[in-house]
GUBAFI-268781 format. One record per residue: z, x, y of N, C-alpha, C in turn. Coordinates in steps of 0.05 Angstrom, whole numbers, plus 5000, padded with zeros to 4 digits. Example, Ala and Ser with C-alpha at 12.3 -4.5 7.8 and 13.67 -1.06 7.14 Angstrom:
REM GUBAFI-268781
515652644886515652464910515652644934;514252574955514352734979515752585001;
REM end
This chain:
REM GUBAFI-268781
744518437017744818466993745418616975;747218766961746318886939745518896911;745519186904743919016863747018906853;748819076862751119006842752918716857;752518716870754218376887752018286873;748318226873746918116851747818026829;748818266818749218296784751918166781;753918056789756718016799755517636788;753817536820753817296807751417156796;750017386776749217336759749317246728;751917416733753817446704756517226705;756717136727758716886735756416646739;755116626755753116326762750716256731;750016616725748016496695749316366667;750516686666753016736644754916506633;755716496654758916376651758016096663;757915976684758015646693755715546691;753615516692752115406683750115386651;751615646645751515616609752415326593;755615456618756715166602756114936607;755314806631754614596639751014596623;749714786616747914586597748614566571;750214766563750814676527751614306532;754914276556754714096554752813896557;750813946572749413626579746513636554;747613816543745413846513746013706501;748613696502750313466473750213166492;750113206519750412896527747912766534;745812896531741812796526742312776503;743212796477741512756455743812506443;746312456459747312326455745811986483;745112036491743711856521741111846501;740211996484736311986470737311606447;738911776434740611606411741711376411;742511286439742711076444741010826455;739910976471737110896485735810846464;734810986444733210916420735310646412;736510636401739310426383737510056417;736510156436737810016455734809796443;733009956438729909836435727309836463;726109806463724309896483723409636495;723109446487723809126498723509206522;726409336536726109296567724909556574;723309476607722409686619723909966628;726709806639728710056647728410236629;729310076602730810346580728110566575;726310366580724210676567724010856581;725010846611724610946644727011196621;728711136636731411286621730911446596;730111276579729411566553727311746556;726211656569723311856583725412006600;727312016630728912176639730312276615;731512276596733312336582732412606572;730012496563727812696540728112926560;727112926590726113036611727813326618;730513136617733513276624734313366603;734113386567734413486563732513796555;730613766563729514016561729514156573;731414066605731214226623734614386610;735014266610737214486599737814686580;735914516560735114726540734114976546;732314946559731415246565732015426585;735015176594735815396617738015486608;739415456579740815616563739415866545;736615866542735316046546734916246563;734116166584734816226610735916406619;738416336613742216456618743116736603;741616636586742216856565740517156570;738216986577736017276594737617536606;739217256628739617366651742917436658;743917486635746217596622746217926623;747118026647746418366646747918456610;749318316603749818496571748018486560;746918226563743218126541741518306544;742218306578739018536583739418646583;741818746582742819156573742819206543;742419086527742619086501739819256491;739619316467738719606453735519266446;733419206460733218976455729319076453;728118936435724619026430722918936448;724218686469722818616495725218626519;724018596547725918626573725818336570;728818256569729017986578728817746605;728317966614727217906649726917696640;723317976632720017846636720617766609;722217686592721117436557722917256570;723517116584724516876599721916726622;720616886620718016866640717116536627;716216666611714216346595714616276590;719016366575719016076553720916106564;723216116580724515956595724915846629;723216046636723116056675721115786671;718915846663716515576672718115396656;718415366630717615166627719714966639;722415136639724514956655722614806678;721114876701720214976715718014616709;717514596685716014436676718114166684;720114166656720813866653722513736686;723214096704724913976721723313826740;721713796740717813586752716913446733;717913396720717713206701720212956714;722913186706724512946709723112896747;723612866765722912906785721212726789;718312636779717412306776718412256758;719412216737718711896722722811796742;724911996755726311866778726011756810;723711896811722211726836719711476821;719011436799718211076777719911036794;723411066777724510916763725710836787;726310956819726710826840724010616857;721410676845720410526857720010246847;719710286821719510056796721909916806;724510066818727009876838726009726856;725209746868723209766907722309476894;720509556867718909266861720409056848;721909036842723508856830724708726857;725108846877726208826898725008526916;722308656908721208566930719208286921;718708386902717308206884718808116856;720007896860722508006826720307766812;719507606818717207386805715407476787;714507736808712207786791712508186774;714608236781714508566779715108526740;715208266720715508306696712608336688;711008186700707908256688706508466704;708208626719705908806723708108996710;710309106708711709386704712609266673;710509286659710309176624712009456604;713309526578714109666570711809896561;708409766547708009936543706110016565;706509936598705110146620706810396628;709710246630711910506628711510716600;711410606591709910836559707610966566;705610886579703711036583703511226617;705711056631706111216654707811476646;709511446635711011686617710411886607;708511726589707112046572705612176590;704311976609702412136633704012336646;705912226661707012566668707212746656;707512746631709112916612705413176609;703712946602702413096588701113246611;700613196644698913196659700713446676;703413506673705813626687705313906669;705813856645704214096620702114206642;699714066632697514176631697214316661;699514186680699014386707698914696706;702214746685702315066688699515156666;698215066655696015236658694215546656;694615406684693815816702696115966699;698415906695699916176681700016146668;699515996642700216166620697516296616;695516306631692216466622692116736635;694316796660694017036673696817166673;699117096649701717326642702017116616;701117486605701017496579703917706570;704017666543705217856531705118126527;705918406520705018556514705818916514;705819076491708019386496706319496523;709219546547709319656575711019906575;711320016597712120216597714120206612;717820196615719620106632721020356646;720820466679721320736680723320646690;724620466694727120526705729220436675;727720406655729820486621728720676606;726420786616724920946600724720946584;722920676574723020586547720720456544;719120406516716020276529717620046510;717319746518718819526513716619286518;717619046504714218906498715118576532;713118766547713518636574711318386585;712118276604708518146625706618396624;703718296621702018356630700518186645;698718156651697118026684694018116674;692417776676690417836684690318116704;687118096721686518246743686417986768;686817776757686017536780688717376784;690617506767694317406768694617206800;694417346815696117246841693817036850;692216966840690216796859690216596837;690416556801690616346797693216226792;695416426790698016266787699216166818;696916256841697516176856697015796864;696515616850694915426850696015286825;697615466815701415266804702815286820;703415436838705815516854704415306873;703115226878701614906900702514696879;702114756867701814526841704614426847;706714546829709514526819710714626827;711014796853713214846868713814746900;711514596909710314436934709414246930;707114116930706413916926707813566903;707913676869709813466857713313476873;715013726866717813606885717013596910;716413626925716913536958715213196960;713713206940712212916939714312646921;715412686901717112566892719812536904;720512786913722412726935722112586954;720912656964720012436990720712146969;718512016956718111746948721111686942;723911866921726211766921727311696938;727111856964729011816994727911697000;726711617001724811367010726411026998;725511056967726910806952729010766948;730610956951733710926954734710886980;733510947000734610767032733810577028;731010427014730210127023732210036998;734110146970734409986952737810006969;738410106975741710146992741609867006;739009827021738409757051738209507034;736409327018736309177004739409026991;738909266988742209166965744109066990;745409227009748009107018746008817040;744108687042742808507050742608417024;742908387007742908176986745708066976;748408216976749708206975752108037004;750008157031751907827047750907717050;748007487037746807417029748107277014;748507397001750207096970753207026976;754907276985757107246999757906957018;755307017036754606757055752806427041;751606517018750106257015752406146985;754206266991756506126953756505956953;758005946979759005516982757505426984;755305497000752305197001750305206969;751705346951750705236928746805476931;747805646937744205756943744005966922;742605976906741306216903739306416892;738806616881735906706894735306736870;732506986860731607016837732307346824;733407406843734707666845737307706825;736807716799739207586782741407886779;743707806772746408006764745408216750;744408156737743608366713742208686735;740108496744738808646759739008856781;742208696802742508866811744109076810;745809056766747009256758744209386765;742209356743741309546744740209786765;739809666782738109726815741009796814;743909826837745709996823745310366816;745810286785746710416769743010616780;741210526785737910676791739210906829;740110706836741910796859743510936857;745010996838747011256838745211536824;743011426806741211706787739711796825;738211686840737811746857739011946868;739911756875741911936899744512156884;745012226866744612436848743312636862;740412506845737612746848738312846878;739012696897737812746922739213026936;742812926926744013176928743413396912;742313326896742413636874740413846873;738413656887736513776894734213776917;736613706940736013866970735214136967;738414186959738714656960735914716948;735414586931732614806924729214696942;729814486955727814406970728014576999;730514657007732214807039730515107024;732015186996730015556996727815506994;725215376986723115336971722415277011;723715147028722315117060722915347064;726215547058726315747070724516007064;723116067033721516217030719416117047;717415997049715415977072715816067097;718715997104719616107132720216387142;721816477118723616777125721317017109;720917127120718017267109720717447091;719317607067720617747056722817607032;723517287024725717207017723817036991;723717356973722317226953723917396929;722117236909722917496879722317826883;721317846910719518236903719818116926;721218106947722118066972724118216976;724018317015725618577024728618397012;729018057019731317937008731817796975;730017976973729717916932732217796926;735217976928736718006922738217616926;738417716945739017406970738117046946;735517256940733716936928735316916914;735817066897736417076871739516836856;739816966882743216846891742816636892;741616616916742116216923739815996907;738416186880736315946865739816036839;741116206829742916126824745415936820;745515916847746915616841745315396848;742515396857741315136850740615076829;741315206817740415196777742715046765;745515156783748314826766748014676782;746114626795746414266818743414246795;741914386798739314236769741514156750;742514336744743614316714746214086721;747314036741749113886739747813576737;745413536754744013336755742813156739;742213496714740213266681743813316665;745913296670747713326659750513126650;750212986671752312766681751412556687;748912406678748412266676749412026654;750312096640752411966615754111776634;755911946651757511776654756811606679;755311586694752811326702753411176686;751311186663750310976644752210806631;755110956636757310826615758710776637;758210746654761610616682759310446688;756510456698754510146704752610056691;753109956656751309926638753309836628;753009576621754809546597753009396568;751009486574748809546536749609766527;749609906556748710266551752810316540;753710186559756810296546757410076509;756609896508757909786475755609966458;753110036470751910186444753410516430;753310476456755610846446758210736437;760110636450762110586430761110466398;760710376403759110306359758110506360;756410706358754810906352756911106351;758811206382759211506362763711366383;763711196379767311226377768210926354;766810866347767110746333766910886302;765211176302764711426280768611606286;768511616311770711766302773411596304;773511376305775111146303775911166277;773911146257773511116233775111426216;773911606223774011836219776711936218;779011776241781711906254782311686237;782511496220783811336199783711466180;781211486165781011646138783411926140;783512076161785612176165787512136168;
REM end
């Protein structure tokens, strides 16, 4: 793939498509956070979804800056820094952090739903709002700390760019950069994403099978007046979580395949023989990641009556009042 072809995809995917999704998703996740805060923190699921909305917001905000830096017009502008290298520590790795947080929180939510089905009478004593807060905060703290080696071995300083014949602010590295950064790469691009992805897939399959069995059992036992401990509310929440996790699987499968391809195909890397192809593949992967973080609001609104009620009261009522005043 030629450099010119890469620039075309760079302009279309990053500067236009992904940027539109990211700006839209930033707005929707701010709305999600407002709604979840208004709902309160007595429900463990609500706490988890609030954490998910915060991490999704981080994913999208960092990508907004990332896309600006990869805009060919912005990169070619007369700036005191190289935009591609500037985004590495200010947009690229922060986005990776929030993406991994999103993956881990999604895995936790699907696992919690599996517990609700397996032990419905005991799960409320195990999964409490306070414990969920501890888990969500721990995920953020641990994953943010896991990229400390990257910020140790990569720094900003003045350097000469031969292709631009200028001295600009860019990345400067420590002598042990490759060894130190390799630690963060293994943790953040292999262990964490593939572990979370595996948990989400397994738990989602279990949820789908259990929901089908519960629905079949309820249909067969309705006439007999039998009931189980799995309430209608739990069933609705489980269906919503299943939709969220299914969306996550669809959007993150291509990213996982790219990382697998990177380990199998020599030269498929940012500085390898197929660097242009690698760059274009990730431009499509980022579009899917953005979509995953941006469209959850539609799932919440469609499948959660409580969310829909608070959302309408918060936003639609204000809209109607403004329209009536006009």
